DOLO-690048 format. One record per residue (C-alpha): z, y, x; residue number from 0. Coordinates in pm, whole numbers, plus 50000, padded with zeros to 5 digits. Example, Ala and Ser with C-alpha at 12.3 -4.5 7.8 and 13.67 -1.06 7.14 Angstrom:
50780  49550  51230  0
50714  49894  51367  1
***
This chain:
35543  62055  92126  0
35691  61906  91808  1
35877  61554  91828  2
35866  61472  91463  3
35581  61244  91442  4
35774  60967  91669  5
36044  60797  91484  6
36413  60821  91645  7
36598  60546  91766  8
36959  60667  91763  9
37224  60518  92033  10
37529  60382  91888  11
37827  60573  91955  12
38113  60456  92157  13
38345  60208  91981  14
38034  60024  91802  15
37766  59789  91868  16
37688  59728  92232  17
37958  59956  92386  18
38274  59799  92537  19
38598  59849  92382  20
38757  60119  92614  21
38443  60366  92620  22
38531  60675  92411  23
38425  61034  92415  24
38702  61307  92515  25
38615  61662  92471  26
38246  61548  92457  27
38220  61362  92779  28
38198  61003  92785  29
38511  60845  92913  30
38563  60448  93034  31
38939  60348  93022  32
39044  60703  93086  33
38795  60763  93347  34
38564  61068  93286  35
38181  60942  93388  36
38146  61256  93592  37
38455  61121  93813  38
38320  60776  93815  39
37974  60913  93947  40
38128  61042  94260  41
38122  60682  94379  42
37708  60749  94374  43
37449  60654  94143  44
37329  60397  94035  45
37659  60216  93978  46
37723  59930  93770  47
38069  59977  93549  48
38283  59682  93430  49
38532  59758  93161  50
38790  59544  93318  51
39058  59482  93005  52
38731  59444  92789  53
38590  59167  93002  54
38938  58974  92997  55
38972  59037  92638  56
38633  58878  92569  57
38707  58538  92770  58
39056  58517  92614  59
38872  58515  92250  60
38668  58210  92345  61
38968  58043  92468  62
39157  58117  92190  63
38868  58001  91949  64
38841  57676  92116  65
39171  57549  92091  66
39155  57206  92215  67
38839  57183  92444  68
38723  57358  92763  69
38536  57689  92800  70
38335  57745  93100  71
38260  58070  93235  72
37877  58067  93315  73
37866  58229  93659  74
37525  58291  93654  75
37568  58590  93442  76
37780  58796  93695  77
38045  58630  93940  78
38269  58768  94195  79
38579  58626  94360  80
38777  58862  94148  81
38589  58790  93820  82
38648  58403  93896  83
39013  58431  93924  84
38998  58668  93612  85
38847  58385  93416  86
39099  58119  93571  87
39361  58323  93449  88
39244  58394  93104  89
39221  57978  93074  90
38844  57940  93156  91
38665  57704  93404  92
38367  57824  93593  93
38017  57690  93550  94
37815  57743  93879  95
37440  57656  93926  96
37413  57734  94291  97
37586  57698  94644  98
37639  58056  94648  99
37792  58062  94301  100
38005  57749  94367  101
38150  57908  94699  102
38222  58237  94519  103
38419  58045  94246  104
38615  57854  94513  105
38663  58213  94723  106
38817  58331  94385  107
39068  58078  94403  108
38951  57816  94152  109
39053  57471  94180  110
38746  57236  94239  111
38842  57017  93943  112
38796  57364  93690  113
38439  57374  93824  114
38106  57252  93698  115
37787  57221  93903  116
37440  57274  93708  117
37084  57311  93904  118
36784  57134  93868  119
36703  57094  94228  120
37056  57046  94413  121
37078  57017  94777  122
37283  56765  94963  123
37461  57062  95122  124
37546  57160  94777  125
37648  56865  94652  126
37839  56775  94953  127
38058  57076  94931  128
38103  57003  94545  129
38231  56667  94638  130
38466  56779  94884  131
38588  57043  94694  132
38671  56778  94409  133
38453  56913  94140  134
38549  56868  93809  135
38177  56776  93662  136
37824  56742  93816  137
37566  56797  93572  138
37268  56539  93631  139
36931  56716  93558  140
36687  56451  93674  141
36637  56064  93775  142
36623  56102  94104  143
36980  56287  94128  144
37155  55966  94035  145
37103  55797  94401  146
37119  56136  94565  147
37475  56197  94438  148
37590  55801  94460  149
37487  55826  94819  150
37692  56131  94885  151
37988  56000  94731  152
37975  55680  94897  153
37956  55846  95206  154
38273  56085  95117  155
38455  55774  94997  156
38469  55936  94630  157
38354  55912  94282  158
38127  56187  94158  159
38213  56308  93785  160
37884  56319  93614  161
37774  56451  93282  162
37385  56419  93170  163
37186  56714  93045  164
36967  56616  92753  165
36662  56744  92607  166
36732  56719  92243  167
36405  56878  92097  168
36623  57165  91964  169
36551  57520  92072  170
36752  57839  91978  171
36710  58228  92014  172
36810  58497  91791  173
36837  58323  91401  174
36553  58089  91448  175
36545  57725  91589  176
36258  57461  91608  177
36381  57114  91568  178
36050  56951  91741  179
35886  56994  92083  180
36044  57183  92386  181
35994  56850  92600  182
35765  57043  92836  183
36020  57236  93054  184
36216  57173  93374  185
36559  57115  93250  186
36730  56805  93100  187
36656  56425  93031  188
36455  56365  92713  189
36615  56160  92432  190
36278  56090  92278  191
36127  55943  92586  192
36435  55752  92695  193
36464  55912  93010  194
36842  56024  92920  195
36929  55659  92818  196
36800  55525  93152  197
36978  55774  93339  198
37305  55733  93156  199
37281  55347  93209  200
37194  55389  93604  201
37542  55638  93625  202
37756  55378  93463  203
37603  55106  93672  204
37707  55275  93970  205
38053  55228  94149  206
38048  55571  94309  207
37971  55773  93977  208
38141  55818  93671  209
37989  55908  93321  210
38202  56176  93188  211
37979  56310  92896  212
37651  56466  92763  213
37518  56826  92816  214
37301  57032  92598  215
37159  57390  92638  216
36915  57500  92389  217
36839  57889  92483  218
36984  58217  92497  219
37075  58545  92312  220
37164  58313  92012  221
37352  58473  91735  222
37462  58216  91495  223
37598  57867  91479  224
37272  57668  91326  225
37072  57613  91654  226
37391  57460  91811  227
37455  57257  91515  228
37114  57097  91511  229
37168  57035  91866  230
37514  56861  91802  231
37364  56615  91561  232
37098  56506  91793  233
37348  56476  92085  234
37584  56271  91878  235
37317  56077  91741  236
37246  55962  92097  237
37624  55932  92163  238
37634  55675  91864  239
37349  55487  92018  240
37528  55467  92348  241
37820  55355  92181  242
37634  55051  92013  243
37579  54946  92387  244
37943  54988  92503  245
37922  55318  92633  246
38174  55585  92545  247
38132  55959  92545  248
38435  56136  92634  249
38274  56482  92607  250
38010  56702  92497  251
37920  57019  92626  252
37688  57242  92413  253
37607  57473  92693  254
37575  57886  92655  255
37329  58122  92522  256
37583  58322  92268  257
37405  58631  92191  258
37543  59019  92205  259
37407  59331  92054  260
37211  59533  92321  261
37102  59814  92073  262
37215  59934  91724  263
36941  59766  91562  264
37017  59409  91707  265
37244  59218  91431  266
37602  59137  91490  267
37637  58808  91658  268
37882  58517  91474  269
38229  58556  91613  270
38370  58329  91867  271
38592  58180  91589  272
38333  58123  91362  273
38067  57985  91620  274
38345  57732  91735  275
38415  57624  91384  276
38028  57558  91282  277
37981  57364  91594  278
38301  57144  91552  279
38184  57112  91183  280
37833  56940  91288  281
37997  56724  91550  282
38270  56590  91319  283
38028  56519  91068  284
37752  56353  91302  285
38075  56141  91463  286
38154  56009  91105  287
37795  55913  91018  288
37773  55742  91351  289
38101  55585  91348  290
38234  55710  91652  291
38530  55922  91750  292
38466  56309  91790  293
38467  56378  92167  294
38613  56667  92355  295
38403  56996  92295  296
38316  57222  92593  297
38078  57530  92625  298
37966  57786  92876  299
37957  58152  92758  300
37849  58384  93024  301
37659  58707  92854  302
37901  58732  92547  303
38176  58765  92807  304
38015  58980  93085  305
37731  59176  92899  306
37900  59401  92686  307
38165  59482  92905  308
37935  59595  93174  309
37717  59916  93196  310
37506  60113  93433  311
37551  60459  93533  312
37252  60662  93623  313
37171  61013  93718  314
36863  61189  93562  315
36616  61315  93850  316
36316  61433  93627  317
36183  61491  93281  318
35842  61543  93130  319
35701  61544  92767  320
35394  61276  92713  321
35161  61308  92425  322
35114  60938  92286  323
34884  60851  91967  324
35213  60909  91766  325
35329  61232  91910  326
35523  61361  92221  327
35758  61132  92380  328
36004  61266  92640  329
36015  61072  92961  330
36340  61077  93142  331
36351  60944  93517  332
36664  60817  93667  333
36769  60699  93993  334
36746  60312  93950  335
36530  60098  93732  336
36389  59748  93759  337
36568  59683  94088  338
36919  59713  93921  339
36805  59582  93577  340
36486  59374  93598  341
36503  59239  93210  342
36286  59511  93051  343
36023  59444  93283  344
36058  59100  93297  345
36131  59009  92928  346
36048  59320  92745  347
36458  59329  92716  348
36589  59658  92477  349
36868  59857  92583  350
37024  60193  92474  351
37179  60471  92629  352
37395  60789  92581  353
37399  61116  92759  354
37711  61172  92958  355
37795  61496  92836  356
37825  61649  92494  357
37499  61848  92338  358
37420  62020  92045  359
37029  61998  92130  360
36824  61825  91874  361
36762  61447  91931  362
36383  61365  92059  363
36220  61044  92100  364
36295  60953  92478  365
36199  60637  92733  366
36422  60623  93020  367
36227  60489  93305  368
36324  60413  93692  369
36205  60550  94013  370
35992  60238  94101  371
35638  60239  94178  372
35540  60032  93873  373
35446  60153  93526  374
35614  59882  93355  375
35955  59989  93531  376
36119  60093  93212  377
36527  60118  93171  378
36528  60205  92787  379
36206  60164  92608  380
36293  60384  92285  381
36624  60590  92233  382
36682  60927  92087  383
36861  61150  92305  384
36921  61526  92309  385
36611  61753  92394  386
36808  61940  92651  387
36857  61633  92895  388
36765  61780  93261  389
36774  61689  93632  390
37147  61616  93743  391
37263  61486  93384  392
37430  61111  93384  393
37279  60841  93146  394
37482  60540  93067  395
37291  60240  92935  396
37502  59993  92748  397
37544  59595  92808  398
37432  59545  93154  399
37699  59344  93259  400
37514  59015  93254  401
37227  58976  93484  402
37208  59317  93603  403
37381  59287  93931  404
37311  58909  93915  405
36931  58953  93923  406
36921  59276  94138  407
36666  59319  94418  408
36583  59536  94705  409
36223  59599  94567  410
36059  59955  94704  411
36332  59889  94966  412
36616  60050  94739  413
37001  59973  94783  414
37151  59762  94537  415
37400  59919  94353  416
37793  59829  94382  417
37994  59716  94054  418
38313  59937  94005  419
38594  59757  93761  420
38735  60036  93586  421
39068  60027  93392  422
39357  60230  93278  423
39528  60164  93638  424
39238  60242  93857  425
38924  60144  94002  426
38826  59901  94229  427
38478  59749  94387  428
38413  59427  94246  429
38080  59451  94484  430
38050  59709  94733  431
37738  59911  94713  432
37494  59829  94973  433
37444  60073  95262  434
37140  60170  95483  435
37312  59997  95753  436
37324  59644  95547  437
36950  59676  95470  438
36849  59792  95797  439
37033  59499  95919  440
36823  59227  95805  441
36546  59309  96034  442
36592  59147  96373  443
36367  59403  96558  444
36579  59696  96496  445
***
């Protein structure tokens, strides 16, 4: 069968695009931080691999770019006690969005005052734990939280540090943003309707709450500073209005959503330095217009730190050629799938992949698919792989460090893979792979 009718989508070679900094080819085989993939696969597949030094370097790059300000690592992208300690050592704080993330950050040795807590439905237990730990900030997301947090703070004899998450009307993703709408969502308090103003006023009126600043989050996978600049202008205009009422805004957090490359076709994101410079420029201009001092800046990158540093290693189970309207496509089935990376099935997210070994065979249009009982269980929709890919081969998928393990499931009763940190000094489990005893132990009748 001829493959020429379908377009080839080549995967970038190591050292470019979405691949981590320490992935190389050595005598044809892919090697991560000095460790051959064939050796790393001895731990079992599928397995998430984390380029430890690459992840730490990406964290340090954000801190260096920020200068005077705070960088909160968004733990929802991928968080373990070890990762929390890496971020702390690199100079970051930790942003959490649940009791579990909060507990992991604390278990990693992060002081409470270096942790922030998000969430649109925070339980009393979560808030009590946060206050007892001396949390650095609680991001208020709805009017009812004001009384809820104040009551718990009064009970514990403390004052709760509060930010207010505002809905600016700006939504960003990729290179486009819309400066209207997006009021109809579960997060934040509207600037347009006055809901944000009411909540700030309620916080400042409570003896058990301290108003520390404003928070904005405008989207995900953002590759330039334009959307952030538009949001900054809206937030600082609101800060000017608060100032006219005698309420100062010490800090502004413009959230996360900083994008990465997932394939060789994705545009390169703005550098950390240029992103921060663009945001600061918009804030300073807005503050001059409003006649108020510039607040302290904080941000919450997650994906841009953990994403490219992580990869998923699979073993091929079966291959077959399928005739399409445009020609023949090779299907390569692997031993994982939507249970370890749900983003392609959930969002239509694109990824790329490389064959672990060297091959002189022609590249053919390939779809890498999972082993689950779903036709939408796609790992990599379109990639050019060698025609001689066969059962037992290793396939490495790029940029799965963010939201891979964090969103993993036991669908079809598979075991969730472990996460292996890889460095030039060795390997170590960040998350142990699940065993059958772990899975079966959840059932009380066994």
